[in-house]
Backbone bond lengths (Angstrom), bond angles and torsions (degrees), N, CA, C in turn:
res aa  C-N    CA-C-N  psi(-1)  N-CA   C-N-CA  omega(-1)  CA-C   N-CA-C  phi
1 M - - - 1.449 - - 1.526 110.00 -
2 K 1.347 115.90 -40.50 1.457 120.35 179.76 1.529 110.17 -63.39
3 N 1.347 116.35 -40.47 1.462 119.96 178.92 1.523 111.46 -64.27
4 L 1.325 116.79 -39.24 1.458 120.63 178.03 1.525 110.88 -62.12
5 A 1.314 117.31 -41.21 1.464 121.26 178.12 1.520 110.84 -64.11
6 L 1.332 117.69 -40.39 1.467 121.20 178.90 1.524 111.12 -67.00
7 I 1.322 116.66 -40.23 1.466 120.03 178.57 1.526 110.15 -64.82
8 T 1.314 117.70 -42.93 1.463 121.86 178.23 1.521 110.84 -61.72
9 L 1.323 117.37 -43.59 1.463 121.42 178.18 1.518 110.72 -63.24
10 A 1.327 117.52 -44.69 1.463 120.95 179.80 1.524 110.84 -62.03
11 A 1.324 117.36 -41.83 1.467 120.71 178.79 1.518 111.10 -63.21
12 A 1.313 117.37 -39.81 1.467 121.13 179.34 1.517 111.32 -66.38
13 L 1.322 117.12 -34.79 1.458 120.39 -178.79 1.516 112.45 -72.49
14 V 1.338 117.93 -32.13 1.458 119.76 -178.78 1.522 112.54 -94.78
15 A 1.318 118.62 -9.99 1.460 121.43 179.40 1.524 109.92 -66.45
16 P 1.337 117.42 127.98 1.458 119.19 179.46 1.520 110.83 -67.04
17 A 1.305 115.27 146.40 1.465 120.42 -179.90 1.519 109.40 -129.53
18 A 1.309 115.73 146.60 1.459 120.98 175.51 1.521 108.71 -82.01
19 W 1.329 116.65 150.14 1.468 119.67 174.98 1.519 108.18 -129.79
20 A 1.323 114.57 145.62 1.463 121.70 -178.73 1.516 109.28 -124.36
21 E 1.347 115.18 148.82 1.461 120.28 179.73 1.524 109.22 -145.84
22 T 1.318 115.79 134.18 1.460 122.09 171.77 1.515 107.16 -109.14
23 N 1.343 116.50 126.82 1.458 121.74 -178.77 1.532 108.37 -114.42
24 A 1.327 116.75 98.24 1.469 122.24 -176.48 1.523 112.43 -59.40
25 A 1.337 117.70 -28.16 1.465 120.97 -179.84 1.530 111.76 -66.71
26 D 1.327 117.74 -20.29 1.459 121.55 179.37 1.528 112.23 -102.89
27 G 1.329 115.56 32.91 1.461 120.84 176.68 1.511 110.14 -147.75
28 P 1.318 117.17 163.73 1.463 120.53 177.44 1.527 110.62 -60.01
29 S 1.320 116.01 148.60 1.465 120.83 177.39 1.524 108.91 -58.69
30 G 1.306 116.67 127.67 1.458 120.90 -179.12 1.515 114.51 94.57
31 A 1.333 117.53 -4.10 1.467 120.04 179.11 1.523 109.80 -63.21
32 H 1.324 115.46 138.33 1.467 120.62 179.67 1.527 108.86 -159.23
33 F 1.315 116.08 155.85 1.459 119.95 175.72 1.517 108.53 -76.64
34 A 1.327 116.70 115.96 1.465 121.32 177.54 1.525 109.74 -76.42
35 T 1.322 115.76 -26.45 1.464 122.28 171.21 1.523 106.26 -121.24
36 A 1.290 118.66 -177.10 1.468 121.95 -176.27 1.524 112.06 -61.70
37 E 1.344 115.71 154.21 1.460 120.74 173.23 1.529 109.16 -59.59
38 P 1.339 116.83 151.76 1.465 118.89 176.78 1.533 111.06 -61.67
39 V 1.312 114.91 149.70 1.460 122.54 176.09 1.519 106.94 -126.84
40 C 1.329 116.85 133.29 1.460 120.91 177.97 1.523 109.54 -108.91
41 T 1.319 115.55 140.46 1.456 121.10 178.30 1.521 109.63 -129.61
42 V 1.326 114.90 152.85 1.458 122.07 177.13 1.525 107.68 -113.36
43 D 1.322 116.29 124.00 1.460 120.79 174.52 1.529 106.65 -73.84
44 Q 1.315 117.64 111.94 1.462 121.50 -174.63 1.525 112.86 -65.49
45 A 1.321 118.27 -22.48 1.462 121.05 179.12 1.523 111.88 -78.57
46 T 1.340 117.08 -37.51 1.465 120.90 -174.86 1.521 113.69 -111.70
47 L 1.329 117.70 -18.02 1.471 125.66 -173.94 1.528 112.92 67.48
48 D 1.339 117.38 15.53 1.462 120.72 172.08 1.527 108.11 -69.14
49 V 1.336 116.77 144.92 1.464 122.27 179.26 1.522 108.00 -111.66
50 S 1.327 116.79 132.08 1.465 120.26 176.16 1.521 109.24 -133.53
51 C 1.329 115.30 140.46 1.464 122.11 -179.50 1.525 108.70 -122.39
52 T 1.324 115.84 137.79 1.461 121.14 -178.92 1.525 110.43 -72.50
53 G 1.311 115.49 158.76 1.454 121.36 174.88 1.523 110.67 -84.15
54 T 1.318 115.52 173.67 1.459 121.44 179.55 1.522 108.66 -159.04
55 T 1.308 115.99 174.18 1.462 122.28 171.78 1.515 107.76 -126.10
56 I 1.333 115.49 132.15 1.466 121.25 177.35 1.519 107.23 -112.26
57 G 1.324 116.74 125.81 1.456 122.06 -179.70 1.514 111.83 -108.61
58 G 1.327 116.03 172.21 1.460 121.68 177.28 1.507 114.30 71.40
59 I 1.336 117.36 30.37 1.465 119.81 -174.45 1.527 113.27 -109.26
60 G 1.319 117.73 2.68 1.466 119.97 -179.40 1.515 110.26 63.31
61 H 1.329 116.08 -127.51 1.467 121.39 -179.49 1.520 111.36 -112.36
62 T 1.327 117.02 30.26 1.465 121.84 -177.71 1.526 110.28 -87.91
63 N 1.325 116.10 123.65 1.461 121.34 177.93 1.527 109.91 -82.81
64 A 1.313 116.32 169.95 1.462 120.59 -177.89 1.522 110.04 -151.02
65 T 1.324 114.95 172.66 1.459 122.81 175.02 1.520 108.25 -132.42
66 A 1.318 116.45 136.05 1.465 121.69 173.52 1.524 107.78 -109.85
67 N 1.328 116.84 134.18 1.465 122.32 -179.61 1.518 110.26 -131.94
68 L 1.310 116.27 140.21 1.459 123.20 171.67 1.517 106.99 -131.92
69 S 1.318 116.55 122.94 1.461 120.21 175.95 1.518 108.84 -131.34
70 A 1.317 115.79 148.27 1.459 121.78 179.26 1.520 108.63 -137.36
71 T 1.331 115.76 146.56 1.456 121.83 178.87 1.525 108.72 -116.17
72 Y 1.323 115.48 128.74 1.462 122.88 -178.84 1.525 109.69 -122.79
73 S 1.328 116.41 157.84 1.459 120.68 173.37 1.522 109.07 -145.82
74 G 1.311 115.40 172.13 1.456 121.83 177.16 1.511 108.70 -158.47
75 T 1.323 117.15 166.29 1.462 121.27 177.24 1.519 108.24 -110.64
76 V 1.316 114.85 126.45 1.456 122.08 -178.69 1.521 108.32 -113.89
77 Q 1.320 115.91 139.90 1.455 121.50 176.68 1.523 107.77 -105.38
78 C 1.324 115.80 129.43 1.460 121.51 177.83 1.531 108.22 -106.31
79 T 1.336 116.43 133.66 1.463 121.38 -179.26 1.523 108.40 -128.25
80 N 1.370 116.30 131.81 1.463 118.86 176.48 1.529 109.50 -92.87
81 H 1.338 116.48 178.02 1.469 120.70 -176.46 1.522 111.83 -65.64
82 G 1.328 118.39 -22.36 1.464 122.35 178.05 1.517 113.19 -85.27
83 G 1.336 117.66 -1.68 1.458 121.08 178.49 1.515 114.78 91.33
84 Q 1.342 117.70 1.67 1.465 120.21 177.75 1.529 108.59 -68.96
85 V 1.349 116.09 135.70 1.460 121.81 -175.64 1.524 110.10 -117.19
86 V 1.329 115.87 137.23 1.461 122.77 175.81 1.526 107.49 -131.73
87 D 1.351 117.43 128.35 1.467 121.10 173.84 1.516 108.76 -86.25
88 V 1.309 116.42 131.91 1.459 122.23 -178.05 1.521 108.35 -124.80
89 K 1.325 117.15 124.94 1.467 120.91 173.04 1.522 105.82 -80.71
90 T 1.326 117.02 125.08 1.458 119.15 -178.26 1.522 110.52 -64.92
91 Q 1.285 114.57 156.32 1.453 119.36 170.40 1.520 107.19 -63.77
92 A 1.303 116.25 154.19 1.467 120.00 177.28 1.524 108.96 -58.42
93 T 1.303 116.03 131.87 1.456 122.68 178.00 1.517 107.51 -108.15
94 D 1.320 116.64 121.78 1.458 120.54 -176.86 1.522 111.26 -102.12
95 A 1.318 114.25 145.45 1.462 122.08 172.39 1.520 106.20 -126.65
96 A 1.323 117.64 140.76 1.468 119.68 -176.92 1.520 111.22 -144.03
97 S 1.320 113.71 154.29 1.461 122.55 175.88 1.522 106.50 -145.91
98 S 1.319 117.48 137.69 1.466 119.03 179.70 1.522 110.04 -150.91
99 G 1.306 114.52 166.33 1.454 119.91 178.16 1.511 111.47 -155.67
100 K 1.335 116.08 138.25 1.464 122.21 173.35 1.519 107.65 -82.77
101 L 1.313 116.10 132.46 1.461 121.43 -175.55 1.516 109.48 -115.09
102 T 1.319 117.04 127.14 1.457 122.45 -178.63 1.525 109.79 -106.88
103 A 1.334 115.25 131.30 1.470 120.69 179.77 1.524 109.88 -65.52
104 S 1.329 115.59 140.11 1.461 120.58 177.53 1.529 109.73 -86.42
105 K 1.321 116.03 175.64 1.467 120.94 -179.17 1.523 112.78 -62.43
106 N 1.330 117.36 -26.46 1.461 118.69 -177.27 1.531 113.40 -95.45
107 G 1.326 117.19 19.99 1.465 120.59 174.72 1.509 114.83 73.78
108 Q 1.329 116.32 30.82 1.458 120.39 178.58 1.519 110.57 -127.00
109 I 1.318 114.07 155.24 1.463 121.50 172.23 1.517 107.17 -123.04
110 V 1.323 115.45 132.08 1.457 120.63 173.28 1.526 107.14 -97.18
111 V 1.319 115.79 117.49 1.462 121.86 179.19 1.530 106.97 -95.46
112 P 1.334 117.71 117.24 1.464 118.97 -178.62 1.533 111.10 -76.05
113 P 1.323 117.11 162.95 1.466 119.21 173.34 1.530 109.58 -62.88
114 L 1.322 116.59 145.69 1.462 121.73 176.63 1.523 108.60 -125.38
115 G 1.325 116.02 151.81 1.456 119.87 177.95 1.511 111.32 -153.12
116 V 1.327 115.80 154.81 1.460 122.21 173.51 1.526 108.08 -129.75
117 V 1.315 114.79 149.59 1.457 121.98 -178.22 1.526 108.51 -106.74
118 A 1.323 116.11 135.95 1.465 121.01 177.98 1.528 109.80 -61.37
119 P 1.332 116.92 150.19 1.464 119.27 -179.48 1.531 111.33 -67.02
120 T 1.311 114.91 152.75 1.462 121.46 176.53 1.527 109.53 -81.14
121 T 1.304 115.36 169.35 1.467 120.71 175.00 1.525 109.80 -56.70
122 Q 1.331 117.04 -42.53 1.464 121.02 -178.93 1.530 111.41 -62.51
123 Q 1.334 117.63 -39.31 1.465 120.21 179.14 1.527 111.12 -66.65
124 L 1.340 117.41 -42.05 1.463 119.99 178.59 1.527 110.96 -65.19
125 L 1.329 117.34 -39.87 1.465 120.10 177.70 1.523 110.96 -64.49
126 A 1.325 117.24 -40.11 1.467 120.83 179.64 1.523 111.43 -63.98
127 D 1.334 117.64 -31.85 1.466 121.42 -178.87 1.527 113.10 -82.46
128 A 1.328 117.84 -12.32 1.468 121.23 -178.77 1.524 109.84 -84.30
129 S 1.333 116.01 148.98 1.461 121.64 179.43 1.525 109.69 -118.18
130 C 1.324 116.24 117.18 1.456 121.51 173.36 1.529 107.91 -91.75
131 P 1.352 117.24 165.67 1.473 119.22 -178.42 1.526 114.05 -53.71
132 N 1.339 118.56 -36.48 1.463 120.80 172.92 1.522 109.03 -159.11
133 G 1.305 116.32 176.63 1.454 122.06 -174.30 1.522 115.19 -68.56
134 N 1.337 117.75 -11.71 1.462 120.53 179.59 1.529 112.85 -82.88
135 W 1.314 117.64 -8.02 1.463 121.62 -179.87 1.527 108.83 -85.40
136 T 1.333 116.36 150.12 1.462 122.86 178.42 1.521 109.23 -100.39
137 K 1.341 117.08 133.15 1.469 122.21 -179.63 1.526 110.11 -96.48
138 Q 1.356 115.14 141.90 1.463 121.11 174.20 1.520 108.01 -143.50
139 L 1.337 116.88 128.04 1.465 121.51 177.45 1.525 108.63 -76.44
140 I 1.347 117.01 122.00 1.465 119.87 179.77 1.525 112.54 -111.93
141 A 1.325 117.72 -15.33 1.469 120.76 176.87 1.520 109.23 -154.36
142 G 1.316 115.33 133.33 1.451 119.07 176.05 1.510 110.78 124.51
143 P 1.293 117.28 175.60 1.466 124.45 2.15 1.527 112.02 -73.21
144 T 1.328 114.19 155.88 1.455 122.73 174.98 1.523 107.43 -121.02
145 L 1.324 117.12 133.85 1.465 121.38 177.46 1.520 108.26 -85.25
146 A 1.336 116.83 115.26 1.468 120.92 178.27 1.524 110.43 -79.15
147 N 1.330 117.00 -48.13 1.469 121.10 178.73 1.523 110.41 -169.80
148 F 1.331 114.81 169.25 1.458 120.40 170.51 1.521 107.98 -140.84
149 V 1.343 115.39 152.91 1.465 122.37 178.77 1.525 107.49 -135.00
150 Y 1.330 115.57 126.44 1.465 122.47 177.53 1.523 107.28 -119.73
151 T 1.332 117.54 128.06 1.468 121.02 -179.76 1.522 110.86 -136.27
152 I 1.334 114.59 151.57 1.465 123.06 168.64 1.521 105.50 -124.11
153 T 1.335 116.68 118.95 1.461 121.98 -175.82 1.525 109.35 -123.42
154 F 1.332 116.33 128.82 1.463 121.47 178.45 1.520 110.57 -84.35
155 A 1.336 115.99 143.45 1.462 122.39 176.71 1.525 109.04 -59.81
156 G 1.337 115.71 134.72 1.456 120.87 178.29 1.518 114.26 88.49
157 F 1.315 118.53 -1.28 1.466 121.85 178.45 1.524 109.13 -113.00
158 S 1.329 116.03 147.09 1.462 120.49 -171.62 1.524 114.65 -78.80
159 G 1.314 118.04 -24.33 1.460 119.94 -177.25 1.508 111.40 -132.95
160 P 1.323 116.65 174.53 1.461 119.37 179.94 1.524 112.68 -71.83
161 Y 1.317 115.63 141.14 1.463 122.47 173.78 1.526 109.12 -72.41
162 F 1.331 116.05 -38.20 1.462 121.50 -179.89 1.519 108.66 -133.90
163 S 1.335 116.80 133.99 1.466 122.92 177.03 1.515 109.26 -132.38
164 L 1.306 115.83 140.40 1.457 121.57 173.63 1.521 106.70 -137.23
165 V 1.330 116.67 121.83 1.459 122.41 -176.76 1.518 108.39 -122.77
166 G 1.299 116.02 137.41 1.452 118.02 178.85 1.510 113.60 -163.03
167 P 1.282 114.44 165.55 1.465 120.13 170.06 1.516 109.04 -96.76
C-alpha cells in the first residue's frame, strides 16, 4: 500500500500541468471576466485540444483576438528497396484556430470556444523527410502533443491579456 502511494505521488509530480495567467496591464482598465476564465482540455483518445468560451466585460470599445495553437510530432520510419530502415522524427506539425473579436455596445466581448484537431497519419507522413523519394514512409509513433498555447490579446496592447499554456 505504501508503494502504491509513492507511485501515485511520483506520477502526480511528473504529470504535466497547464498554467493560466491574466495580465491586467495588457487589457483596458476595468477589464474582467464576466464569466469564468477559459479552460482548455485535451481529449486523451484523439489529442484534439478544445478551449471553452467566455465573456470579458469592462473593455469599452476595444477589440481583441483569440488564438489557440498546438504543436504535434510523430516518428516515421523510412525504408528503402534494400530493406535499410531509418527512424525520422517528423518536423513539428502545427494546428491553429483564431478569431477576431469585436466589442459590443455594452463594453463586452464574447469569446467563442476554440479548438484544434490533431494531425492525421497522412499529415505526419507528409511532414516527414526521408533520405530521398525512393524510400517508403511508415508512421510508427504519434501523433504526440508537444504543447498548446491559448491567448486573448486586446488591440493596441503589446502582450496577451490572458494566456493558457499546457501539454
